[in-house]
VMD Tcl script that draws the C-alpha trace (Angstrom):
set ca {
  {52.06 144.28 76.35}
  {50.07 143.00 79.16}
  {49.12 145.52 82.12}
  {50.04 143.90 85.59}
  {48.85 145.05 88.64}
  {52.10 144.95 89.76}
  {54.04 147.25 88.13}
  {57.18 146.28 88.92}
  {57.27 142.88 86.65}
  {56.14 145.12 83.51}
  {59.64 144.74 81.38}
  {60.88 142.33 83.06}
  {61.51 138.52 81.65}
  {58.78 136.67 83.42}
  {59.59 133.32 81.72}
  {63.37 133.52 83.06}
  {62.14 134.19 86.70}
  {59.66 131.58 86.41}
  {61.81 129.14 84.91}
  {64.44 129.90 87.70}
  {62.15 129.62 90.59}
  {60.54 126.36 88.97}
  {64.17 124.42 88.41}
  {64.85 125.26 92.05}
  {61.84 125.29 94.08}
  {58.42 123.65 94.74}
  {54.76 124.52 94.28}
  {53.01 125.30 97.55}
  {49.30 125.66 98.43}
  {48.39 128.28 101.31}
  {44.97 128.60 102.54}
  {43.35 132.37 102.84}
  {45.06 134.14 105.67}
  {48.10 131.70 106.04}
  {51.64 133.71 105.66}
  {54.16 133.00 103.04}
  {56.80 135.05 105.81}
  {56.15 137.05 108.65}
  {57.50 140.61 109.77}
  {60.54 139.78 111.75}
  {60.99 136.71 110.86}
  {63.95 135.69 108.78}
  {63.11 134.71 105.46}
  {64.53 133.20 102.55}
  {61.65 132.63 100.31}
  {61.01 133.99 96.99}
  {58.72 132.85 94.26}
  {55.71 133.73 91.86}
  {52.01 133.50 92.33}
  {50.50 130.99 90.44}
  {47.07 131.32 91.33}
  {45.03 133.49 94.17}
  {46.60 136.33 95.18}
  {49.02 137.69 98.41}
  {48.84 140.84 100.51}
  {51.64 142.68 101.90}
  {50.49 143.67 105.35}
  {51.87 145.79 108.09}
  {52.15 145.70 111.76}
  {50.05 142.32 111.90}
  {47.02 144.36 110.80}
  {45.12 144.65 107.73}
  {47.31 147.95 106.90}
  {47.81 146.86 103.02}
  {50.93 148.07 101.36}
  {50.60 146.14 98.23}
  {49.42 142.97 96.53}
  {50.70 140.29 94.40}
  {48.47 138.64 91.75}
  {49.20 135.78 89.40}
  {52.42 135.67 87.34}
  {53.78 138.21 90.06}
  {56.98 137.78 91.86}
  {56.57 137.65 95.64}
  {58.78 137.65 98.64}
  {60.23 140.29 100.97}
  {62.95 141.18 98.30}
  {65.70 142.02 98.78}
  {65.55 140.97 102.60}
  {65.09 137.23 101.28}
  {68.41 137.02 99.90}
  {70.21 137.30 103.24}
  {67.85 135.14 105.32}
  {67.17 138.75 107.00}
  {63.96 139.51 108.90}
  {61.09 140.15 106.63}
  {59.66 143.62 106.59}
  {56.14 142.45 106.03}
  {53.70 139.84 106.53}
  {52.91 138.26 103.34}
  {49.51 136.51 103.69}
  {47.34 134.57 101.27}
  {44.48 136.57 100.15}
  {42.44 133.78 99.19}
  {43.42 129.94 98.46}
  {46.51 130.37 96.58}
  {49.35 128.44 94.88}
  {52.60 129.69 94.67}
  {56.05 128.28 93.55}
  {58.64 128.90 95.89}
  {62.62 128.79 96.07}
  {65.29 129.47 98.17}
  {66.32 133.02 97.53}
  {69.79 132.89 99.47}
  {70.95 131.59 95.97}
  {70.35 134.70 94.46}
  {73.52 136.89 95.31}
  {76.10 134.27 93.96}
  {73.85 133.50 90.79}
  {73.76 137.17 89.98}
  {77.67 137.53 90.32}
  {78.35 134.43 88.15}
  {75.56 134.68 85.23}
  {75.50 137.74 83.46}
  {71.92 137.68 82.42}
  {70.51 136.72 86.07}
  {72.64 139.74 87.37}
  {70.78 142.05 84.65}
  {67.46 140.61 85.64}
  {68.08 141.27 89.20}
  {69.25 144.85 88.61}
  {66.05 145.42 86.33}
  {63.95 144.03 89.02}
  {65.44 146.27 91.23}
  {65.19 149.42 89.46}
  {61.59 148.64 88.30}
  {60.58 147.79 92.06}
  {61.94 151.55 93.04}
  {60.08 153.19 90.18}
  {56.85 151.08 91.15}
  {57.19 152.25 94.84}
  {57.89 155.94 93.77}
  {54.80 155.91 91.72}
  {52.92 154.56 94.84}
  {53.89 157.16 97.10}
  {53.68 159.99 94.47}
  {50.01 158.69 94.36}
  {49.37 158.60 97.99}
  {50.41 162.10 98.78}
  {49.82 163.86 95.52}
  {46.12 162.22 94.34}
  {43.02 162.42 96.48}
  {41.69 159.25 97.71}
  {38.81 159.47 94.59}
  {41.63 160.07 92.13}
  {43.47 156.77 93.68}
  {40.31 154.84 93.16}
  {39.53 155.84 89.70}
  {43.44 155.18 88.59}
  {43.27 152.06 90.11}
  {40.00 150.96 88.80}
  {40.86 152.14 85.08}
  {44.51 150.43 85.23}
  {42.84 146.93 86.75}
  {39.02 146.83 86.42}
  {39.20 143.11 87.70}
  {40.29 144.08 91.12}
  {36.82 144.59 92.20}
  {36.20 140.88 91.29}
  {39.03 139.56 92.95}
  {39.72 141.21 96.11}
  {37.03 142.40 98.65}
  {35.95 146.13 99.05}
  {37.67 146.16 102.48}
  {41.02 145.15 101.30}
  {40.57 147.65 98.40}
  {39.90 150.60 100.79}
  {43.10 149.29 102.91}
  {45.35 149.63 99.69}
  {43.72 152.84 99.12}
  {44.64 154.02 102.67}
  {41.11 154.90 103.10}
  {38.23 153.65 105.71}
  {35.79 151.21 103.89}
  {33.02 153.88 104.43}
  {35.12 156.33 102.43}
  {35.17 154.04 99.51}
  {31.40 153.46 99.39}
  {31.22 157.16 99.54}
  {33.37 157.67 96.48}
  {31.90 154.99 94.78}
  {28.47 156.65 95.38}
  {29.65 159.76 94.00}
  {31.08 158.34 91.06}
  {27.79 156.71 90.22}
  {25.65 160.02 90.97}
  {28.14 161.98 88.44}
  {27.52 159.26 86.01}
  {23.52 159.51 85.82}
}
mol new
graphics top color blue
foreach p $ca { graphics top sphere $p radius 0.5 }
foreach p [lrange $ca 0 end-1] q [lrange $ca 1 end] { graphics top cylinder $p $q radius 0.2 }
display resetview
């Protein structure tokens, strides 16, 4: 099985979600820095990333709580199902394409379609486990351990995402990330 950066989509039937979104939505291109949704504003948008990537930012800054890469579901879930205010800004990290649909259809779909309801439950369960693992890493591991885990699990991230954003995701300063990388290089000499 392919190892996704977005671990909350592992074990999900992505074909189900992609087909659902494509059948009810549209393909949208966003330029780097454009928002899929903004914190505090109502959002009903959910979708999946076709190309590029998105970052979940907090407080209108570069505090990055997460990323969504190709194939990953993207949206402020479950806020989008109720057209509730978004908890995050979801921003294109580079020119990106995303399939989007109206998420307010999901509650009724989950009630009427057994498989859709099962997929919705699996998604919420996977999202919770992913979030719990992220919090565990932030509090139980050192920044170096978090960086090593990140690079070990997702070596491509250093080619796809600027170092500053990787540092923000790890909740460290860019100079701290540089020191960590230098220390790793020195240890491997």
